[in-house]
matplotlib code that plots the C-alpha trace (Angstrom):
import matplotlib.pyplot as plt

x = [72.0, 73.6, 75.7, 79.4, 80.6, 83.2, 86.6, 87.1, 83.8, 84.7, 88.1, 86.5, 83.9, 86.5, 88.6, 85.7, 84.8, 88.4, 88.5, 85.2, 86.5, 89.6, 87.7, 85.2, 86.2, 87.2, 85.4, 87.0, 89.0, 87.7, 89.1, 92.2, 91.7, 93.0, 96.1, 95.7, 96.6, 94.2, 91.4, 92.3, 92.3, 89.1, 87.0, 88.5, 90.5, 87.6, 86.6, 89.6, 92.1, 95.5, 97.3, 94.3, 95.0, 91.6, 91.1, 87.5, 87.0, 83.9, 85.8, 88.5, 92.1, 92.9, 96.5, 98.7, 95.9, 97.0, 95.9, 93.7, 92.1, 91.1, 89.7, 87.8, 86.3, 85.2, 83.7, 81.5, 79.9, 79.6, 77.7, 75.6, 77.0, 77.6, 75.6, 77.0, 76.5, 76.2, 78.9, 78.4, 81.4, 83.0, 80.9, 77.7, 77.1, 76.7, 78.8, 78.8, 80.8, 77.9, 78.7, 82.4, 82.0, 79.7, 82.3, 85.3, 86.1, 87.4, 90.9, 90.7, 89.7, 93.0, 95.1, 93.7, 94.2, 97.8, 98.2, 96.9, 98.9, 102.0, 101.2, 102.5, 100.0, 100.1, 98.1, 96.0, 97.1, 94.1, 93.5, 92.5, 91.9, 95.1, 93.4, 90.6, 93.0, 94.9, 91.6, 91.0, 94.4, 93.4, 90.0, 91.7, 94.2, 91.4, 88.7, 90.4, 94.1, 94.2, 93.1, 93.9, 97.6, 99.6, 96.6, 95.3, 98.5, 99.9, 98.9, 100.0, 97.2, 95.0, 92.3, 91.4, 94.0, 92.6, 95.5, 95.3, 92.0, 89.6, 87.6, 84.3, 84.7, 85.4, 82.4, 80.1, 81.3, 80.7, 77.2, 76.7, 77.8, 75.4, 72.5, 73.2, 73.8, 77.3, 77.3, 80.1, 81.4, 80.2, 83.5, 83.7, 80.1, 80.4, 83.2, 81.7, 78.4, 80.3, 81.6, 80.0, 79.3, 82.2, 84.4, 83.5, 84.3, 87.7, 88.5, 87.8, 90.2, 92.8, 92.6, 92.6, 95.6, 97.5, 99.6, 100.6, 98.9]
y = [148.7, 149.2, 152.3, 151.5, 152.3, 155.1, 153.8, 156.2, 155.2, 151.5, 152.0, 153.9, 151.2, 148.4, 150.4, 150.9, 147.2, 146.3, 148.8, 147.4, 143.9, 144.9, 146.8, 144.0, 141.7, 138.2, 135.3, 134.5, 131.3, 128.5, 128.8, 126.6, 123.8, 124.5, 122.7, 119.9, 122.1, 124.8, 122.2, 120.6, 124.0, 125.2, 122.0, 119.4, 120.8, 122.1, 118.5, 116.3, 118.7, 120.1, 117.6, 115.3, 114.6, 114.8, 116.2, 115.0, 111.4, 111.1, 112.1, 110.0, 111.0, 110.7, 112.2, 109.3, 107.5, 106.5, 108.6, 105.8, 105.3, 109.0, 109.1, 105.8, 107.3, 110.4, 108.2, 106.4, 109.8, 110.9, 107.6, 107.7, 104.5, 106.1, 108.5, 111.9, 113.0, 116.7, 118.2, 121.4, 123.7, 126.2, 129.1, 127.2, 126.2, 122.6, 120.8, 117.2, 115.2, 115.6, 119.4, 118.7, 116.5, 119.1, 121.8, 120.1, 119.2, 115.9, 117.5, 118.8, 115.4, 114.1, 117.0, 116.7, 113.0, 113.5, 116.1, 113.7, 110.8, 112.9, 113.2, 110.9, 108.6, 109.1, 106.6, 108.2, 106.9, 105.7, 103.3, 99.8, 96.3, 94.3, 90.9, 91.7, 93.3, 90.0, 88.2, 91.0, 90.3, 86.7, 87.7, 90.3, 87.8, 85.5, 87.9, 91.2, 90.7, 90.0, 93.5, 95.6, 94.6, 94.6, 95.4, 98.1, 100.2, 100.0, 102.9, 100.9, 98.5, 101.3, 101.0, 103.3, 103.0, 101.5, 101.1, 103.9, 105.4, 107.0, 104.5, 106.5, 106.7, 102.9, 102.0, 104.3, 102.8, 99.2, 100.4, 101.8, 98.5, 96.6, 98.9, 99.0, 102.8, 102.1, 99.7, 97.1, 95.3, 91.7, 90.2, 92.4, 91.9, 88.1, 88.3, 91.0, 89.2, 86.1, 88.2, 87.7, 90.8, 89.7, 89.5, 93.1, 94.4, 92.6, 94.1, 97.6, 97.0, 95.7, 98.7, 101.2, 99.5, 99.9, 96.8, 97.7, 94.6]
z = [1.3, 4.8, 5.1, 5.8, 9.3, 9.2, 9.9, 12.9, 14.5, 14.1, 15.7, 18.6, 19.1, 19.1, 21.6, 23.9, 23.8, 24.7, 27.5, 28.9, 28.7, 30.6, 33.2, 33.8, 36.7, 35.6, 37.2, 40.5, 40.6, 43.0, 46.5, 46.9, 49.4, 52.9, 54.1, 56.7, 59.7, 58.6, 58.3, 61.6, 63.5, 61.9, 61.9, 64.2, 67.0, 69.0, 69.7, 69.1, 70.7, 69.5, 67.1, 67.6, 71.3, 72.8, 76.3, 76.5, 77.5, 75.4, 72.2, 70.7, 70.1, 66.4, 66.1, 64.8, 62.9, 59.4, 56.5, 55.3, 58.7, 58.9, 55.4, 56.0, 59.2, 57.3, 54.7, 57.3, 58.1, 54.5, 53.7, 56.9, 58.3, 61.6, 63.8, 64.2, 67.8, 68.4, 70.7, 72.6, 71.9, 74.3, 72.8, 73.4, 69.7, 68.7, 66.1, 64.8, 62.3, 59.9, 60.0, 59.5, 56.4, 54.9, 55.5, 53.9, 50.3, 49.1, 48.7, 52.3, 53.7, 52.2, 53.5, 57.0, 56.9, 56.0, 58.9, 61.5, 60.1, 60.7, 64.4, 67.1, 68.8, 72.6, 74.7, 77.5, 80.9, 82.8, 85.7, 84.5, 85.9, 85.0, 85.6, 83.3, 80.8, 80.6, 79.7, 77.2, 75.6, 75.0, 73.5, 71.3, 70.0, 68.8, 67.7, 66.8, 66.4, 62.7, 61.9, 65.0, 65.1, 68.4, 70.5, 68.3, 68.5, 65.0, 62.6, 59.6, 60.2, 58.7, 61.5, 64.3, 67.1, 70.3, 72.6, 75.1, 73.8, 76.3, 78.3, 78.1, 74.3, 74.0, 76.2, 74.2, 70.9, 72.1, 73.1, 69.6, 68.1, 70.3, 69.4, 65.7, 65.8, 64.4, 61.5, 61.0, 58.0, 57.8, 58.9, 62.0, 62.8, 62.8, 65.3, 67.4, 67.7, 69.1, 72.0, 75.4, 77.6, 79.8, 76.7, 75.8, 79.3, 79.1, 75.7, 77.0, 79.9, 77.6, 75.3, 78.2, 79.6, 76.3, 76.9, 80.5, 82.0]

ax = plt.figure().add_subplot(projection="3d")
ax.plot(x, y, z, "-o")
ax.set_aspect("equal")
plt.show()
């Protein structure tokens, strides 16, 4: 028959167990998601510029896009629907949107989308061909205007803003659409495929002109 544990020894054992439990570190809580400005400064600003106003003509400005538009763009990289080009940073390292979507949580995607949606869209002033831009306005009205409202200048349309976007970026994206490097939804692809090379050139001038034609 087991010997009974003396009461004092039992009390000491229980006390030691409690002390050990108190002294042992509790499991760390999961890190709280960063707020939108923190995510933007850490992950986005090096390419897209302060407040999403890009200084690099090859990289789009995104400040002023709607919350949905930012989240939708991030989703295209998460799902592999869009190539993520590597950009050389000031310190010589390379970074791409594939790296960014790996570095942020779902909650942070939402917070950074809200941050950029709170910024004011500022078109980049660039030289453009007004005659060609007027042709582009007509093409846009027929082929693009139902989604990209008012020449691609309305955030509430929940699409990427086009009016006043960098020329080099627009030309590169049209090239990506042509090559298939950037995929399109069926409705957009049908309309895009109906554009002539001259139509595409005219559209770029229209968007670069940002309604100043």
